[in-house]
C-alpha positions in Angstrom: 0.0 0.0 0.0 1.2 3.5 -0.8 1.0 5.5 2.4 -1.0 8.8 2.4 0.8 12.0 2.6 4.6 13.0 2.8 6.2 10.6 5.4 9.6 9.7 6.7 9.4 6.0 5.5 11.9 4.7 8.1 9.4 5.2 10.9 6.5 3.2 9.4 6.8 0.2 7.2 9.5 -2.5 6.9 10.5 -2.5 3.1 13.3 -5.0 3.2 11.3 -8.2 3.4 11.5 -10.2 0.2 8.4 -10.4 -2.0 8.7 -13.6 -4.1 5.1 -13.9 -5.1 3.6 -12.6 -8.3 1.0 -9.8 -7.8 -2.5 -11.0 -7.4 -5.4 -9.0 -8.8 -8.2 -10.8 -6.8 -8.5 -9.9 -3.1 -7.4 -12.4 -0.6 -9.5 -11.5 2.6 -7.1 -13.3 4.9 -4.0 -11.2 3.8 -5.0 -8.1 1.9 -5.8 -4.6 3.1 -8.8 -3.4 1.1 -12.0 -1.4 1.2 -15.4 -2.8 -0.1 -17.9 -0.7 -1.9 -21.5 -1.5 -2.8 -23.0 0.6 -5.7 -25.6 0.9 -8.2 -23.3 0.4 -11.2 -23.9 3.2 -13.7 -22.1 4.8 -16.7 -22.3 8.7 -17.2 -22.9 9.9 -20.7 -22.2 13.6 -21.5 -23.9 15.3 -24.4 -24.5 19.0 -25.6 -28.1 19.6 -26.8 -30.4 22.5 -27.6 -33.5 23.3 -25.5 -35.6 21.9 -28.3 -34.2 18.4 -27.7 -35.4 18.5 -24.1 -38.9 19.6 -25.3 -38.9 16.9 -28.0 -38.5 14.1 -25.4 -40.5 15.7 -22.6 -37.5 16.1 -20.3 -37.7 18.4 -17.4 -34.8 21.0 -17.7 -32.4 21.1 -14.8 -34.0 18.1 -13.1 -33.0 14.3 -12.7 -35.5 12.5 -14.9 -36.0 8.8 -14.4 -37.1 7.3 -17.8 -38.1 3.9 -19.2 -35.3 1.8 -20.7 -36.7 2.0 -24.3 -37.1 5.7 -24.2 -33.5 6.1 -22.8 -32.3 3.9 -25.8 -34.1 6.2 -28.2 -32.5 9.3 -26.6 -29.1 7.8 -26.6 -29.3 6.6 -30.2 -30.4 10.0 -31.4 -27.5 11.7 -29.5 -25.1 9.2 -31.0 -26.5 9.7 -34.6 -26.0 13.5 -34.4 -22.6 13.4 -32.8 -23.7 15.2 -29.6 -22.0 12.8 -27.1 -18.6 14.2 -25.9 -17.7 11.6 -23.2 -18.5 8.3 -21.5 -17.4 8.0 -17.9 -17.7 5.1 -15.4 -20.0 6.7 -12.7 -21.6 6.0 -9.5 -20.5 7.7 -6.4 -19.2 4.5 -4.8 -17.6 3.3 -7.9 -15.8 6.6 -8.2 -14.7 6.3 -4.5 -13.3 2.9 -4.7 -11.6 3.7 -8.0 -10.0 6.8 -6.5 -9.0 4.8 -3.3 -7.2 2.2 -5.4 -5.4 5.0 -7.4 -4.3 6.8 -4.3 -3.3 3.7 -2.4 -2.0 1.8 -5.3 -3.7 -1.2 -3.8 -6.8 -3.4 -4.1 -10.5 -2.5 -3.4 -13.6 -4.6 -4.1 -16.7 -3.4 -5.9 -20.1 -5.1 -5.3 -23.0 -4.5 -7.7 -24.2 -5.9 -11.0 -22.6 -6.2 -14.4 -23.9 -7.3 -17.8 -23.3 -10.9 -18.4 -22.7 -10.3 -22.1 -20.6 -7.2 -22.8 -20.5 -5.8 -26.4 -18.2 -3.0 -27.7 -19.6 0.4 -27.0 -22.2 -0.9 -24.4 -22.6 0.9 -21.0 -20.7 -2.1 -19.4 -17.9 -1.8 -21.9 -17.3 1.9 -21.1 -17.6 1.2 -17.4 -14.8 -1.4 -17.4 -12.6 0.8 -19.6 -12.6 3.6 -17.1 -12.1 1.6 -13.9 -8.8 1.0 -12.2 -7.4 -2.6 -12.7 -6.7 -2.5 -8.9 -10.5 -2.6 -8.3 -11.6 -6.2 -7.9 -14.6 -6.7 -10.0 -14.8 -10.5 -9.8 -17.6 -10.4 -7.3 -20.1 -8.4 -9.4 -23.4 -10.2 -10.0 -24.1 -11.1 -13.7 -27.4 -9.7 -15.2 -29.0 -10.3 -18.5 -29.7 -6.6 -19.2 -27.7 -3.4 -19.1 -26.1 -1.7 -16.1 -27.4 1.8 -15.3 -26.9 4.8 -17.6 -27.0 8.4 -16.6 -27.1 10.9 -19.6 -26.0 14.5 -18.8 -27.7 16.9 -21.2 -25.9 20.3 -21.2 -27.9 23.1 -22.9 -26.2 26.3 -24.3 -26.9 28.2 -21.1 -24.7 25.7 -19.2 -27.7 24.1 -17.4 -27.4 20.4 -16.7 -30.3 18.0 -17.1 -30.1 14.4 -16.2 -31.8 11.4 -17.8 -31.5 8.2 -15.6 -32.0 4.8 -17.1 -31.7 2.3 -14.2 -31.4 -0.7 -16.4 -30.7 -3.7 -14.1 -28.5 -1.9 -11.7 -31.0 -2.5 -8.8 -31.1 -6.4 -9.3 -28.3 -7.0 -6.9 -29.3 -9.8 -4.4 -28.1 -10.8 -1.0 -26.9 -14.1 -2.3 -24.3 -12.2 -4.4 -22.7 -10.5 -1.3 -19.5 -12.4 -0.2 -19.6 -12.5 3.5 -15.8 -13.2 4.0 -14.9 -10.3 1.9 -17.1 -7.8 3.8 -16.2 -9.2 7.2 -12.4 -8.7 6.6 -12.5 -5.3 4.9 -10.9 -2.2 6.4 -14.2 -0.3 5.7 -17.5 -0.8 3.9 -18.5 2.3 1.8 -22.0 2.7 0.2 -24.4 5.5 -0.6 -27.9 6.4 0.2 -29.0 6.0 -3.3 -30.2 2.4 -3.1 -32.6 3.4 -0.4 -34.8 5.0 -3.1 -35.1 1.7 -5.1 -38.4 0.6 -3.4 -39.3 -2.9 -4.1 -35.9 -3.9 -5.7 -33.5 -6.6 -4.6 -30.8 -4.1 -3.9 -32.5 -3.0 -0.8 -32.2 -6.4 0.8 -28.6 -6.7 -0.5 -27.7 -3.5 1.2 -29.3 -4.4 4.4 -27.4 -7.8 4.4 -24.1 -6.2 3.8 -24.6 -3.6 6.5 -25.5 -6.4 9.0 -22.3 -8.4 8.0 -20.1 -5.3 8.5 -21.8 -4.5 11.9 -21.4 -8.0 13.1 -17.6 -7.9 12.5 -17.3 -4.2 13.5 -16.1 -3.2 10.2 -16.4 0.7 9.9 -19.4 1.6 7.7 -19.1 4.8 5.6 -22.2 6.3 3.9 -22.2 9.0 1.1 -25.6 10.9 0.9 -26.0 11.5 -2.8 -27.9 14.7 -3.6 -29.9 17.3 -1.8 -33.2 16.2 -3.4 -32.6 12.6 -2.4 -31.8 13.6 1.2 -35.0 15.7 1.4 -37.2 12.8 0.1 -35.5 10.1 2.3 -34.5 12.1 5.4 -36.1 9.8 7.9 -34.8 6.5 6.2 -31.3 8.0 6.0 -31.3 9.1 9.7 -32.6 5.7 10.8 -30.0 3.8 8.7 -27.2 6.0 10.0 -28.1 5.5 13.6 -28.5 1.8 13.3 -25.5 0.8 11.0 -23.2 3.7 10.0 -20.1 5.2 11.7 -19.1 7.8 9.2 -21.3 10.1 6.9 -20.0 12.0 3.9 -21.9 14.8 2.2 -21.8 18.4 0.9 -23.1 21.4 2.7 -26.5 21.4 0.8 -27.0 17.7 1.8 -26.0 18.5 5.3 -28.7 21.2 5.5 -31.3 18.9 4.0 -30.4 16.3 6.6 -30.3 18.5 9.7 -32.0 21.8 8.9 -28.7 23.7 9.5 -27.2 25.7 6.7 -24.0 26.2 8.8 -21.7 23.1 8.3 -20.4 23.3 11.9 -24.0 23.3 13.4 -25.0 20.5 10.9 -21.9 18.5 11.9 -22.7 19.0 15.6 -26.1 17.5 15.0 -24.9 14.6 12.9 -22.4 13.6 15.6 -25.5 12.7 17.6 -26.0 9.9 15.2 -22.6 8.7 13.9 -18.9 8.9 15.0 -17.6 11.0 12.2 -18.8 13.3 9.5 -17.0 14.7 6.3 -18.6 17.9 4.8 -17.4 19.4 1.6 -18.4 23.0 1.3 -17.2 24.2 -2.1 -15.4 27.5 -2.0 -15.4 27.3 1.9 -13.2 24.2 1.9 -14.1 21.1 3.9 -14.8 20.0 7.5 -13.9 16.8 9.2 -15.6 16.3 12.6 -15.7 13.4 15.0 -14.7 12.1 18.5 -11.5 11.6 20.5 -11.0 10.7 24.1 -10.5 13.6 26.5 -7.3 12.1 27.7 -5.9 11.7 24.2 -6.7 15.1 22.9 -4.0 17.1 21.1 -4.0 20.8 20.7 -3.5 22.4 17.3 -0.6 24.6 16.4 -2.6 26.2 13.5 -4.5 29.5 14.2 -7.5 29.0 16.3 -10.9 29.4 14.4 -14.2 30.4 15.7 -17.6 30.5 13.9 -21.0 29.2 15.2 -18.8 27.3 17.6 -16.1 29.0 19.5 -12.5 27.9 19.1 -13.8 24.9 17.2 -10.5 23.6 15.8 -8.6 23.7 19.1 -8.0 19.9 19.2 -7.8 19.1 15.4 -4.3 17.5 15.9 -6.2 14.6 17.7 -6.8 11.3 16.1 -10.3 10.1 15.4 -12.0 7.4 17.5 -15.3 5.7 17.7 -17.4 7.3 20.4 -18.0 3.9 22.0 -14.2 3.5 22.4 -13.7 6.8 24.2 -13.8 6.8 28.1 -14.7 10.6 27.9 -15.8 11.3 24.4 -14.8 14.8 23.1 -16.1 16.3 19.9 -13.4 17.5 17.5 -13.9 19.9 14.6 -11.4 20.5 11.8 -11.6 22.8 8.8 -9.4 23.7 5.8 -9.7 26.2 3.1 -9.5 25.1 -0.6 -6.1 23.9 -1.6 -4.1 26.9 -3.2 -7.3 28.9 -2.8 -9.0 26.6 -5.3 -8.4 26.1 -9.0 -8.2 29.2 -11.3 -10.6 27.4 -13.5 -12.8 24.6 -12.4 -13.2 22.0 -15.1 -15.6 19.7 -13.3 -17.3 19.6 -9.9 -18.7 16.2 -10.3 -16.8 13.7 -8.1 -14.9 16.2 -5.9 -16.6 14.8 -2.8 -15.9 11.3 -3.8 -12.2 12.1 -4.1 -12.2 13.6 -0.6 -14.0 10.5 0.7 -11.4 8.3 -1.0 -8.6 10.1 0.9 -10.3 9.5 4.2 -10.7 5.8 3.4 -7.1 5.6 2.4 -6.0 6.9 5.8 -8.4 4.5 7.6 -7.1 1.6 5.5 -3.5 2.6 6.2 -4.2 2.5 9.9 -5.6 -1.0 9.5 -2.6 -2.1 7.4 -0.1 -0.7 9.9 -1.8 -2.3 12.8 -1.6 -5.7 11.0 2.2 -5.2 10.4 3.2 -3.5 13.6 0.5 -4.3 16.3 2.8 -3.3 19.1 3.4 0.2 17.7 2.6 3.1 20.0 0.3 4.2 17.2 -2.0 1.5 18.2 -2.0 1.7 21.9 -5.5 3.0 21.6 -8.2 1.9 19.1 -8.0 4.8 16.8 -10.2 4.9 13.7 -7.6 6.5 11.4 -3.8 6.7 11.2 -3.6 10.6 10.9 -5.1 13.5 12.8 -8.3 15.3 11.8 -6.2 18.2 10.5 -3.9 15.9 8.5 -6.8 14.0 6.9 -8.4 17.4 6.0 -5.2 18.4 4.1 -5.1 15.1 2.2 -8.8 15.1 1.4 -8.6 18.8 0.3 -5.7 18.0 -2.1 -7.4 15.1 -3.7 -10.6 17.2 -4.2 -8.5 19.7 -6.0 -7.1 17.2 -8.4 -10.6 16.2 -9.4 -11.7 19.8 -9.8 -8.9 20.6 -12.4 -9.7 17.6 -14.7 -12.7 16.8 -16.9 -13.5 13.4 -15.5 -15.1 12.6 -12.2 -12.5 9.9 -11.3 -8.8 10.3 -10.7 -6.7 9.4 -13.8 -3.4 9.2 -11.9 -2.1 9.4 -8.3 -0.9 12.5 -6.6 2.6 13.7 -7.5 5.5 12.5 -5.3 6.7 16.2 -4.9 4.3 19.2 -5.1 5.6 22.2 -7.0 3.3 24.4 -4.8 5.2 23.5 -1.6 8.5 25.2 -0.4 11.7 23.4 -1.1 12.3 23.4 2.6 9.3 21.0 3.0 11.1 18.3 0.9 14.4 18.8 2.8 12.9 17.9 6.2 
């Protein structure tokens, strides 16, 4: 595993041990460090159209339109015939996250979901596989006779984005397709709230089964919320699922407001910490927040400037490491915030997927903690049951940097890992 952030390697991992085995692409639950993601497998199609195209097909502008498979095929074929399609991307918030994790960690992850049993050139499944890291283990996807999901993004001349969603067979995932051993030995399970809206579909039972497996083995569960409209429609269901099964929630500030009623990310985080152990909130131009718990006796005060907002001196103990609330003798809430990396990009190429990048960075740090504990169980780093290897503040820096990398590219997934040396950092940094 590639370790997150700039580190003095001699302090962390033994690198001299021989490695005679050939690399394995399939995850070995008894030996590997990995995260598991459960997703509605979907391909994103991007096309530029005129307003008349939306009117022709009865598509609500600026909305997410769920359409029948045949109608979606007609729309797609018309876009293909007139050369309006600019890109195909592998999509899905969890698919993005586990792909990004594998790129950052240079290590394995597992994706659970469905995949077309028969894949043809140019099909949604073909494009999905083409845009997914080879480090993501796809061997446990459930085969289906139809297509995976397809999300068509229609961009009109005014820049407005309209979405046409064709679910295909993406909600046909069944509990029988969930490998219990893989879930039980994972560093973390990550999923989104999107499957909760698939009323009456098998994926609901598959998601519940996976959550129960993770909870039984105390595998940390991370949930990403999706969109503001989804949270507004499913607020009660999301809250109930979070309180029963989830340790970490990830969202943007709009989703946080929809979930809690608080527009201020700090107040929203304070409320969410009544339900879960940690919350990651991306807030666009305001940066991002990572909030959670540590033990009173283990708190570490920051050397960064103290910040105050709706909560006074909220970042005072951001150098503390995250813990589950149940593992704290005296739980202390910790809040950390960071402004956008380099003030944000001069030109944002794409906002889709920036939150998935930040979440992948958090997962990488959690998995690194698990990996290091397996290699060096007697290390002072594991004297207490910390949830992540780094402090709240350090994870914020890492997540912030990964989000920036997504914002300056056109795709919603990382195409490469972070550079070994950052041109933006002082040379003295690298000489330490």
